[in-house]
Residue, then its C-alpha position, 0 to 999 in steps of 0.5 A: m547463537p547471535a543475540a539481539r535486544i530491543t529496549l523499549f521507551p514506553g513514555s516516548v511515543v513516535g506517533r499514532i498509527d493512522p488506520r489508513v496506513y493499512g490501505s491497498f490499491v485496485e487498478h484496472l491492470g491485468r486481472c486485478v478488477y476483471d477475474g479478480i474482484h469482479e467475475p460474474g458467473h463465478p460460483t461465489a459471485d453476488a448479483e453485481g458480479f463480485r466474488q464473495d470468496v475474494l471479499d471474505l479474504v479482503r476483510e480478513l486482510g484488514v485493508t482500510t482504504i482502496r486507491y482507485p483506478g490507478g496507477n498508470f491507468v488513470s492518466g488516460y482514463r475518462w471517468e464518465d466511461g464507467v457510469g451509466p447503463k453498462a450496455d452503453r459504456p464504451v470500450r477503450l484502449d488502455l495505453a498504460w498496460h496495452s490492454t482493452e478496457t470494457n468499463q464494465v466496472g466503474l465508479h458506481e461498481f467500485a463504490d458498491w464494492n467498497r461498501k461490501a468490503g468495509t473499506e474507504p475509497m481513495l480516488a486518483i484524478n487524471l492529470g495526465t491527459r486531463g485537468v482542472l475542469d474534469a477533476l471538479d466534475l468528478a468530485e461534484y459527481a461523487n460528493r455533491r448531494s443533489g440539485t446540480a446536473l452532475a449530482d443528479a446524474r449520479i442519483a439517476n445512475g443509482d447512487v442516491e447518497p453521495l459517495g463521500v470520497r475524502m482523499w484524492c490523488l492529484g495524478n500519478e507518477m507525473d515525473g515518469p516518462w512512461q506516464l501519459g502527459h508526464r511533465s516537469a516538476d514546475d509544470y506539474g506543480k502549477l497544474a496540481s496547485q490549480t487543481a487543488k485550489a479548485l477542489k478546495q473551493l468545491d469542498p475545503g474538507l477534501e484531503l489531497v495527495v500531490c505526486g512525489s517522484s515515482s521512485a527514490f531511484m529517479p534522477t528527478f528525486g528530491e528536486w522534484e519534491r522540493t519544486v512541487l511542494e513549493h507550488t502546492y504546500d498550502d494546498v495539499e495534505f500529503i505528498s506521495c511515495h512509491a517504492y518496489y523492491e526485488e531480489y537482484d542476481g541472487d543478492t539475498a542479503s541486500f534484498l533482506g535489507s530493503a527496508v533500510n532504503m525505505d527508511r531513508f526514502i521516508e526520512t528524505v521526503a519528510a526533510t524536504a517537506d520540512h525544508v519547504k515548510a520553513l521557507k514558507r514560514s508555515d505552521k502546517t505539516v505535510f504528511i506522506s501517503f506511501d500509496e504504492w509499495n510492495v515486493w515486485y519483480l519488475t525486471r522480469y516484467e521488463q524482460q517480457e515481450r510486449i504486445t504492441d499491436p492495438e488490434v490485438w490488445p487483450i481484455a484483462p490479460r495475466l500481467l504481473e502475477d508474481v508468486y511470492s515466496v517466504l523470503d518475499a514475505v519476510v521482506f514484505g513484513s520488514l517494509m510494514i515495520s518501516l512504515l510503522k516506525h515512521a508513524d509520525r509522518v506516514k499517515a496513509a499507505s496503499l499496498a499495490q495491489l490487492v488481487n492477482v497483480i503483485a497481490p496478497i490474494m490470488t484467484e483462478p477464473g471459475g476456481p478458488a481464491w487463496r492467500q499468498t505468503t505476503f497475506f500473513p504479515f499484512a493481515l496480522t499487522s493490520r489486526l494487532a498493531r494499532g494505537q501508538v508506535l513507541r520509541s524503541e532501540v534495537t541492538a543487534d549484529l550487522l549484516p553486510t550488504a552490497r546495496h545498503g551497507d551494513v544493516p541490522l540483523v534484526d529490525a522491529v517496531v513496538t506498538r501500544d493499543d488504547d487498551g494498553s496491550l503491546t504488539v512487537v513486530v520483528v524481522h530477522r535477516g540472518l541467513d544461516e543461524p537463529t538469533a535469540l531476541q530479548v525485548d525489555l518490556g518492564g512490568d508483568w506481561t502475558v503473551a496473548e498470541s504469537h505468529l511466526l513466518a519462516d520455513p526451512d525452504p525460503s523459496a516455498a510459496n502458495t500456489l493454485q496446486q498448493p494453496d496452503r503450503v505456507g502459513t504461520r505458527p506460534v513463535g514459542a515466546e515467553v516472558r521472564d523478569g519483565a522481558l520477552h524472550l524468543e528465538l528467531p530462525p533464519v529469514a523470519w518475520a514474527i509478531v507477538h501480542l502481549v496483555p498485562a498479566s493482571a488483565 
């Protein structure tokens, strides 16, 4: 049996985990909003039409922030359409997803849902078809207490207290040709800087995210980040990263190695930001908001026939409703490990998306809500991996891959909470046989809880017909002589939470 070892350096801290790294994303896309979080008439719906079964799962998932309302949707969005009496709200065409938007859920409904979910709102600003003035209007409407036309309009529309939105995205994927109003790095950088400066004049305490390239595979990647940051470095706190991964042509090994690409992506963006920091002789560090990430079978979507006639664009069509397997969830869990390993630079992240659309939570209109396989790594990691990320070193055999070269058979991250407990999150990429793992902890520890996600059939999934087909089970981990020992089956993700034996 192959063996792997994790050596822990408890005196060396990579960084503190910002709770906002456990964020998610709600876009007006497909059934994420309508039939997802909002379905008046559903047996569990409250007076505002929000599904309580979904809210229960969102709380269990442990998400902290919600990015809204897009995504590509935001680049054609008029936020004023979603405020005021619902009967007076206009119906619009959504050019991003070839759908019809009713605007029955807007800013106030989203804020109300956040309060019920216990999450923090993170708003994206339309810098595709709009600009500085509209951004200022939205921020004043949302955050000014009272005494101006916009603040008083918010009060009249039902929210007496300010919405208190602290984190704002300056547009979305503005280098993408698919994006309404997409532009060059130089043009976007100038607009983003102007918008950021204006927002900081309104409220210097706002935290702003400037758009990085929409993918590490874009021809603009790298040069885009440098140019945009040269315009905006003094004005923003974050630069965004977006990445989606899928299995191509049955190349399972490369798919399992996806987090290696995410590691390189994060490190390249951080290095580019630090280059601009040096050029500007700045003492400030720009952090990363990885505000779109997931497993997404984008090639399947691209092969589908698109609805092009705007006369028949549907309301809340079933789009991007990927059904996730155990294999997908293992890769998903490895991506979370990558985010945590870079806790010194990744201070926010948004799983795209939350409900129905490439999501950990699925619903059926009038019917149940259930957990996809990807639900489990997120919920367990967000609950158990808190505090600081400790430096650790993994020694393992290598898995050859066509897309990423040789990748470690095992990858892991170790965190230490403020109460002194440790959490080990590990992924096993081996395809055929188990691996024996030893984690050198030092001291005397007790396994408080452990969870394993694996299945003899890596294609197994949770569906409407079989919502509980896949779950987790205890790992069977034990501590001997100051080391944690466990056996990892092929294609597996696991998490082990340990407390001092004297506790």
